[in-house]
N, C-alpha and C positions, 0 to 999 in steps of 0.2 A: 401631479402632486403625489401620487402613490410612490413613484420611483424616488422622489426627493425624501419622502418619509422613510423609505427603507435605507437609503444612504445615510441619513442622520442616526437612525437606529443602530446601524452597523458601526459607525464611527463612535458612538457613545459606548457601545459594548466593548469595542476595542480598547478604549481609554481605561475602562474599569478593569478589564482583564489584565492589562499590561503595565499600568502605572505602578511605580514602586511604592508610593506613599498614598495610594488610594484609600479614602475613608469609606464609610458605609455608602451604599448605592443611594444617591439622592432621590431616586424614585421609589425606594423601598422604605416603608415606615417602620419596620421592625428593627430589633437589635441584631448584633452580629450573630451568625449562626454558630451555636455552641456544639452542634453535632448530634444532639440528642434532645428529645422532648418527651416528658412522661405522658403516657396515654392514660388519662384520668377517666374517661367515659367511653366504655366499650360494650359490646354485646353481652358479655358475661356479667359486667357490673355497670349498668347504665347510670347516668347521673340524673338526679331528680330536678325537674324545672319547677321553679316557684313562680306562678303567674305574676308578671309585672316586674320580675327581677332579671336583669341581663346577666348572662354567664358568658365566659370565654374559653376557648379551646383552640388547639392547632390541628391541622392535618399534617402530622409530623413524620409520616413515612408513606412510602408507596403502599397502596392497599389499605391505608388507615381508614376505619369507619367508626365514627363517634355516635353513640346512642344515648337518648334521653327519654325520660317518662314524665308524664304529668296526668293528673286526674281531672275529670269533668263530673261534677255533682249532678247538675240539672240537665235534662234533655232540652234541646232547642238552644243551647248555649252556642254563641258564635265565637270561635277561636280564631285568633290572628297570630301567626307564627312568622317571625322575621329572623333571617340569618344574614349578616353583613360582614363585609371585609373592607377596612378603610384604606388598604394599600393601593396606590396608583397602578402598581404592577405586582402581580402575583402569578406564579406558574400554575396554580390550581384553578379550576372552574368549579364553583360550589354547586353541589347537588343536594337537595333536601327532599326526604321521603317521609310522609306521615302514614302511620299504620294504626288500625283500630285494635281493640283488645283481642281480637282473634288473629292478630298479625296479618291482616289483609291490607294491601296498600290502598290508601284513599286518595292521595295526591303525590305526584312526583314532579318537582319543579327544578329547573336548572338555570344557572346564569349563562347568558350568552352576550358577548361583547368584550369591551376592554375597560380598564380603569376600575374604580371602586365597585364592589359587587354587592348586590342585594337580591335576595330571594324571599318572596312573600307567599304565604299560604293562608287563605281564609276558608273556613269550613263551618257548617252548622252541625254541631256534634251531639250525639246522644250521650247519656251517662256512661262512664267507664274510663278505663285506663288507656292512654294513647302513648305511642312510641314514636320518636323522631330519630331518623338516621341522617347524618351529615357526613359527606365524603367528597372526594374529587370526582368529576364527571367520568373520567376514564379510568380512575383508580390507578393511574400511572404517574402522578405528579404528587409533590409534597411541598410544604412551606413551613419550615421551622421558625422563620423569622416573624411572620405576620399572622397573628391570631385572627380568628373570626369571632363574632359576637352572636349570641342566640337569645331570644326572648320570646315568651308566649304570653299573650293577653286574652282574657275571657270576658265576653260581653253578653249581656241579656239581649235577646232578639229585639231590634228596634222597629221591625216591620210588623204592624199589627194585623196585616193580612195573611201572614204565614200561618199554617202551611198552605201555599198556593202555587206549588212548583209543577204541577201538571194541569192539563186541561180539565180533568175531572174535578180538581180542587179550585177551579177558577172562582175568584171573588167577584160577586155581582156588582155592576156599576149602575148608577143612576145618571141618566142623561143630564148634562149640564153641571154636575157635581163633582168636585175634584176628590181624588183618592191618592194618598201619599204611600210611598214605599221606598225600599232601599235594595240595592244589590248587595246583600250582606255577606256573601260567601262566594268563592269561585265556583262557577257553574250554576249559580242561583238564577232561577227563572220565575218571574211573577206573571200569572195568568189571570186574566179578567174576562168577564162575560158581560155583554151589553145587548139589549134587545133593540134591533134596528127596524124601523118601519119601512114599508115598501116605498121605492122611488125617492130615497133620501141619500144624500151625500153624507158621509161621516167626516166630522171635523175632529181631528186629533190635536189636542193641546197638551204639551208636556214641558214642564219647567223643572229645572234642577240647579242646585247651587251648594256650595260648601264642599268639604273634603279636599282631596288632592288632585281631582280631575283624572285619576287613573281610569276610572270607569267611563266608557263611551257608550251611552245608552242607545239602544236600538229597539224598535217596535216592529211587530208583525201583526197583521190582521188576518184571521183565519175564517173560512166559512164555517157554518155551524158544526160540522163534524170534527173540526180541529185538525184536519189532515192536509189541507191545501191552503197555502199562503196566497192572498189575493191582493195584498198591498203591504209595503214596508217602507221604513225610513229610519234615519239615525241622526244624531246630533252632530254638529261640527266638532271636530276633535279639539280637546283641550279648551272648550269654551263654556261659559255659563249659558245654560241652554234656555231658550224661550222659543220652542218649536210650535208652529201652528200650521196645520196642512189639511186641506180638503182631500179626501180619498173616496173613490168610487167603489162600491162593494156589489153592484148589480141592483136589479129592480125587485128583488124578492125580499119580503120580511122574514125575520128569523133572529135567533140568538147567536150572535157572532162572537168571536173570541179574539182577545188582544194579548200578545205575549211581550213582556219587557225583559231585557237581558243585556249583559255587556256584549258589545260587538264581537269581540274575540273569545268571549266566555271564559276568560282567565283572569279577570280583575274583579276586585270587590272593594267597597268602601261604605262602612256603616254610617259615616258622617255625611254622605252625599245623598240627600233626600230628594226624591223626584215627586212631582204632583201630576197625575194623569187625569185629564178631563176629556170626555167624549160627548159631543153634541151633534146636532143634525142640521142640514139646510136642504131645501127642496132641490131636486135635480132639474135644472132648467132645460136640458137637452131632450127634446121630445123623441129623438131617435133612440136615446138610451132609455127613456121611459117605456117606449113601445117594446123595444127588444135591444138590450145593450150590445153595442157594436165594438166591443173592446178587443176583439180578435178577428183575424181574417176569415175564420170559419163562420163568424156571426156578422159578417159585413152587411151594411145596409145596401140593398140593391137600389141602384139609381137608374133613371131613364135619361138617355142621351138628350142634352139640351135643356133639362129641367134644373132649376136652382134649388138647392137644399140648405137648410139653416142648422148650424150646430153650435155647441159650446165646448171650450176646453175648460171644464168646470172643476177639475180636481187635478192634483198633482199626478203626473205620468198618465193623464187621460189620453188614450189612444182611440180615435174614431176611424174606423175602417168602412170604406165604401167599395162596392163592386159594380163594374160596368161590363156588359157583354159586348164583344167585338166579333162581327161576322163579315165574311167576304174578303178577308185578308189573305194574302199569299206572298211568296218570295218575289214573284214577278209584279204583283200589284198590291203593295202594302197599303194600309189605311192609316190615316192620321188620327191619333188619340190626343185630344187637347184637354187641358185642365185649367181652370182659373178659380182661385180663391181670393176672397176679399175680407178684410177685417180692419176696424178702426185701430189706429196706433196709439190710442190714448190710455190703454190699459197695460198690464205687466206682461201679457202673453206675447212671445215672439213667434208668430204663426209659422208653420212649416208643413209641407206635404211631400210625400214620396209616391211615385207611380211605379208599381211593381208588376212583375210578370205573373201570369196565372198560377204558377207553382213555384214556391220558394220565395226568398227575400231579396232577389236581385232586382235592380232597377231595369226598366225596359230598354234602356240605352247602354247597358253595361259594357257592351263590346264596341261602342263608339269611341273615337278618340277624345271627344269632349261630350260628357254626359250631363245633361241639365234636368234630369228627372227628379232631383232632390232640390226643392226651392224653399228658401227660408228667409225670414226677416232677421238681419243680424242684430246683435246686442250692441248697438252703437247710436251715434247721434242721428243718423238717417235711418228711418224706419218706414219702408214703403207700406201702403195699404193694400196693394194688389200683387199677387203672385200668379204666374201663368207659365205654362210650358206646352209644347207640342212635339210629338214623337211619332215616327213611323213604327207600326207593328206589323209583323210579317206572318202572324199566325192567329187563328180564331181562338177565343177563350174568354174566360172571366178575369178581367184585369183588375187589380186592386189599387186603390188610393188610400193612403194612410195620412190622416191629418192629426197634428199634435203640436205641443209647444216645442220649440227648437231644442231647448236643453232639458226638457221634461221636468222642469222645476217650478213652473209658474201655472197659475189658473186664474179664471175670471168668470164668475157667475153672472155678471151684468152685461158683458159684451159678447155678442155672437159673432160668428163668421159665416160666410156663404161659400158653397162649393158648386161648380157646374162642370160637367164633362161632356164632351161631344166626340162622335166617331165620324170622321169626314173623309171624303175622297180628296186625293191630291188635286188641287185646282190647276196645276201647270201641266198642260198636255204633253210638253216635251221634257218634263222632269227625268233626269237620268241617275239621280242619287249618287253623283260623282264625288270623289274625295280628292281628286287631283286633276291636272289640266289634261291628262291623257284621255279622260272621259268626257271632255267638253264637247259641246255642240258646235259644229262648224257652221259659220255664217258666210255666205256668198253674196256677191253683188252682180247684177246684170248690166251695170253702167260701165262705160269705158271712156278713155280719153284722159285729160289732165285732171278731171274731178271724178272721183269714184264715191258714189253715195251708197252705203250699205242699208238694207231695210231696217226699220224699227224692230227691235228685239224685245219681247215681253217675257217676264218671269215673275215668280213669286218666292219670297222667303217664307216658307210654309211650315217650317219646323225648326226646333233649336239645332244649331250647328249646321243649318242648310248652307250649302256652298255651291254656287252656280259658276261653271266655267264655260267660256266661249272661245272659239278658235278662229282666227282671221289669216288668210294667206295673202298678205300684202305683196303686190308685184315687185320683183326685183329688177336689177338692170339688164339682165340677160334677155335679149330680144325685145327690149322695151320699145314701144311704139313712139313716134314723134311726140315730143313734149314731156316724156317721162325719162328719168334717169335712175330710178330706184330709191330716191329720196322722197319723203312725204311729209307734209304738214298735216297734223292730225287734229280734227275737230270732234269732240265727244259731247253729245247731248244726253243728260240723264234726267229722268222725271220720276217722281214718286209722290202720289197724292197724299195729303194728310187730312186730319191727324192720324198718325200711325206710331205704333210702339217701336218700329224698326228704325235704327240708326244706320241707314244704308251706307255701306262702304264699297268703293269701286277702285280696283287696282288694275294697272296696265303693265303687262309683261312683254318682253321679247323672249325668244327661246333661251337667252343667255342671262337676262338680268331683269330687275324690276325697275321700271321707269319712275313710278310713283303712284299715289293714290288720291282719291277725293272722298271726303266725308268728315264726320266729326272725329275729334280726338278726345280720349278720356281725360277728365280733369284730375287734379290732385285730390285724393280722398280727404273728407272733412277731418278736422283734428280729432284724434282719438278713435277714428274708425279704421279698423283693419281692412275694410273694403273686401270681405271674403266673397261677396256675390257681385262684385263689379259695379257698385252703385255709382261710383265716379264715372262710369261709362254709360250711364243712363241719362237721357235728356227728356223733357216734356214732350208728350206725343204731338202737341200742337206745333212744336219747333222742328219736327223731323221731316216735314214736307220738303221736296227737292224740285227745283226747276232750274237746271244748270246747263250752261253751254260753255264748254272748256276748249280753248284754242284761239289762236289769233284772229282767225277769219270771222268769228262771230261771237266773241266771248261776252257772256253776261254775268260771270262770276269774277269779281275783282275788277280792275280797271280795263276798259276795253283796249285791246291791242297790246297787252302785256303778257299773255299767256303763251309761252313758248312750249309747244309740244310737237317734237319732230322725230321722225324715224329715218335713220340713214341707211344707205344701201348695204353697208356692212351687216346690218341686222336683218334686213329683208332677205339677203342671200343665205343667212344662217338658218333660217327656218320660220315657222309661223309665229304670230303674235297672239296674245291671250288677254282676256278680260275676265277677272274673278269678281264676283259680287256676293257679299255676305252681310250679316248684321254685325255692328261694331264689336259687341261682346259675345256674339254668337248664342245669345239666349232668347232674343225676341223673335217674333213671327207675325205674319199678317196674312190671314186667309181672305180678307175682304177686298183688298186692292193690290194690283200688281205694280211693280216697277217696269220701266221700259227705257231703253237707250238706243242711240244710233251713232255710228261712226262715219265720218266723211273724210276723205283723203284729198289733199290738193298736191299736185305733182311739184316736185323740186322745192328746195329751201333757197330762196334767192337772197341777194344782198339787201333787198328791201324788207326781208322778214325780221320780226323782233328777235329771232334766233341768231341773226347775223352777228358774227364776232364772238359768239359764246362757245364755239366748238372748233378750235384750231386743228389742222391735220398735222402729221408728223413733221412736215416741212415748215410749219408756222403759218401756212395759209388758212383760209376760212372755208370750212366744209360747206357752208351756205352759199359760197360763190362759185363752186365748181360746176362744170357743165353737166 
């Protein structure tokens, strides 16, 4: 779009410059350039502005600066100065400077953008004479065709709390009673003071309406000294405000301060009146009552295996917990498991993060898939349980942060529970592998035309756990009688339930993936972006497995229709592999293992259900060869 805009602008400019009978520029509202404009308002002879009366002038030459003066009789008067240019296009960019009677600059505002120009200045003035300068921003452009318009208006102060522009001048509030105010001038700040009892949440109510919505109200709550912001919020841009927020200020009583101002501190609107009401509600979170745990430095210490109750009782309420890990090393990591539960009937979308002892990094930041940030999505499916498990390789004080996912909801009536444990890896042969090269080799002591491998047991004990196993199936070279390097495969898989793990089993040769067994993700619910893979979650009671895959003893599907065959071309190429994971790589189960067993039957005969499915290069059947 930007290239197209430039092309059109260039074509339009060309037609104006070269047309023989071109009239006035259609995007220029002014008359034809006469070549000279009288400079009526200059520094030596400034023009007098009459409040409420619009005047007009030109920036008629490079370096032209127009000066105006006006008088303010009463201190505390709010002046509103507006300078506009109605042309859709003008080479100048308006700059407006307001000076006091000592020629000190009070405000300097400039137009930025395209199209019609407007520069506004609002200021709470003392009595005296004021001067205004209007110029081009760079003093290097002029516009003799298009005039600008200037008007100043003077208003009595509409905010009865003024002056309250500093913390020392803060207006005292009474709990539960509304106080009105306005941002009457650019840079105006309204300070208020409120006595907050111990162990109370502050309820901030702010409504505003009227005016042009140029002012975007923002509030900040300060601790009693007025130097540290402990909470803040702002209204939705361009909207009639009805803001109501719980905010936590700690468990200490005191006189706290509230500051109201324009978000960018550069807008004002005398007609936009806000009403601020501060009230209180009891803090329901006993951890915060005892000792606020809003920072990692003040985290609530928890005992492994013990359940703790908390509340997300205020906007941006952060609850930090700390658990000590001992006995961990690079060779023998320990498992840090966390589980949080909360009813999904309230507005809070519960979330937690598991962090390293120092810094804000997740414990699994270096893993290919990190599941240490668990949250309830803002969608039609809202789980009530969040859990994760991760290997930690160093001792220390690990941090768990519990919060609302988007930091914008709270609920004083619905609690959550949190429990963390430090566990040893239950799988004796765990290798923490990430690829098949690190897999455990499985061998059999049987021989002949049926090879039965031993039962293999393992655990999905942490998020993104990936277990690989290697099998060296005999090939055709030196095969004993009855073998030719082709094998029918039978795979038995068992996992007791209920279990959160949706077990996935994949079977590979050295060159390709044969296929897999397990659940498949559903389509997400309508309107659900499925950021946490909820479509890949199934009820724990449905995740138990007792499968026997292969034509010799199939119990999954119809008996005798499972074709699972390995041909000699694959056995000669290298080993075979089995990989076991959770479907979405986020669930784990330390309570019960899975187990599987592989059985091979020599040759794929014409009687096999695989017969006729695999032709050789000559059109023959691979299952019929000797």
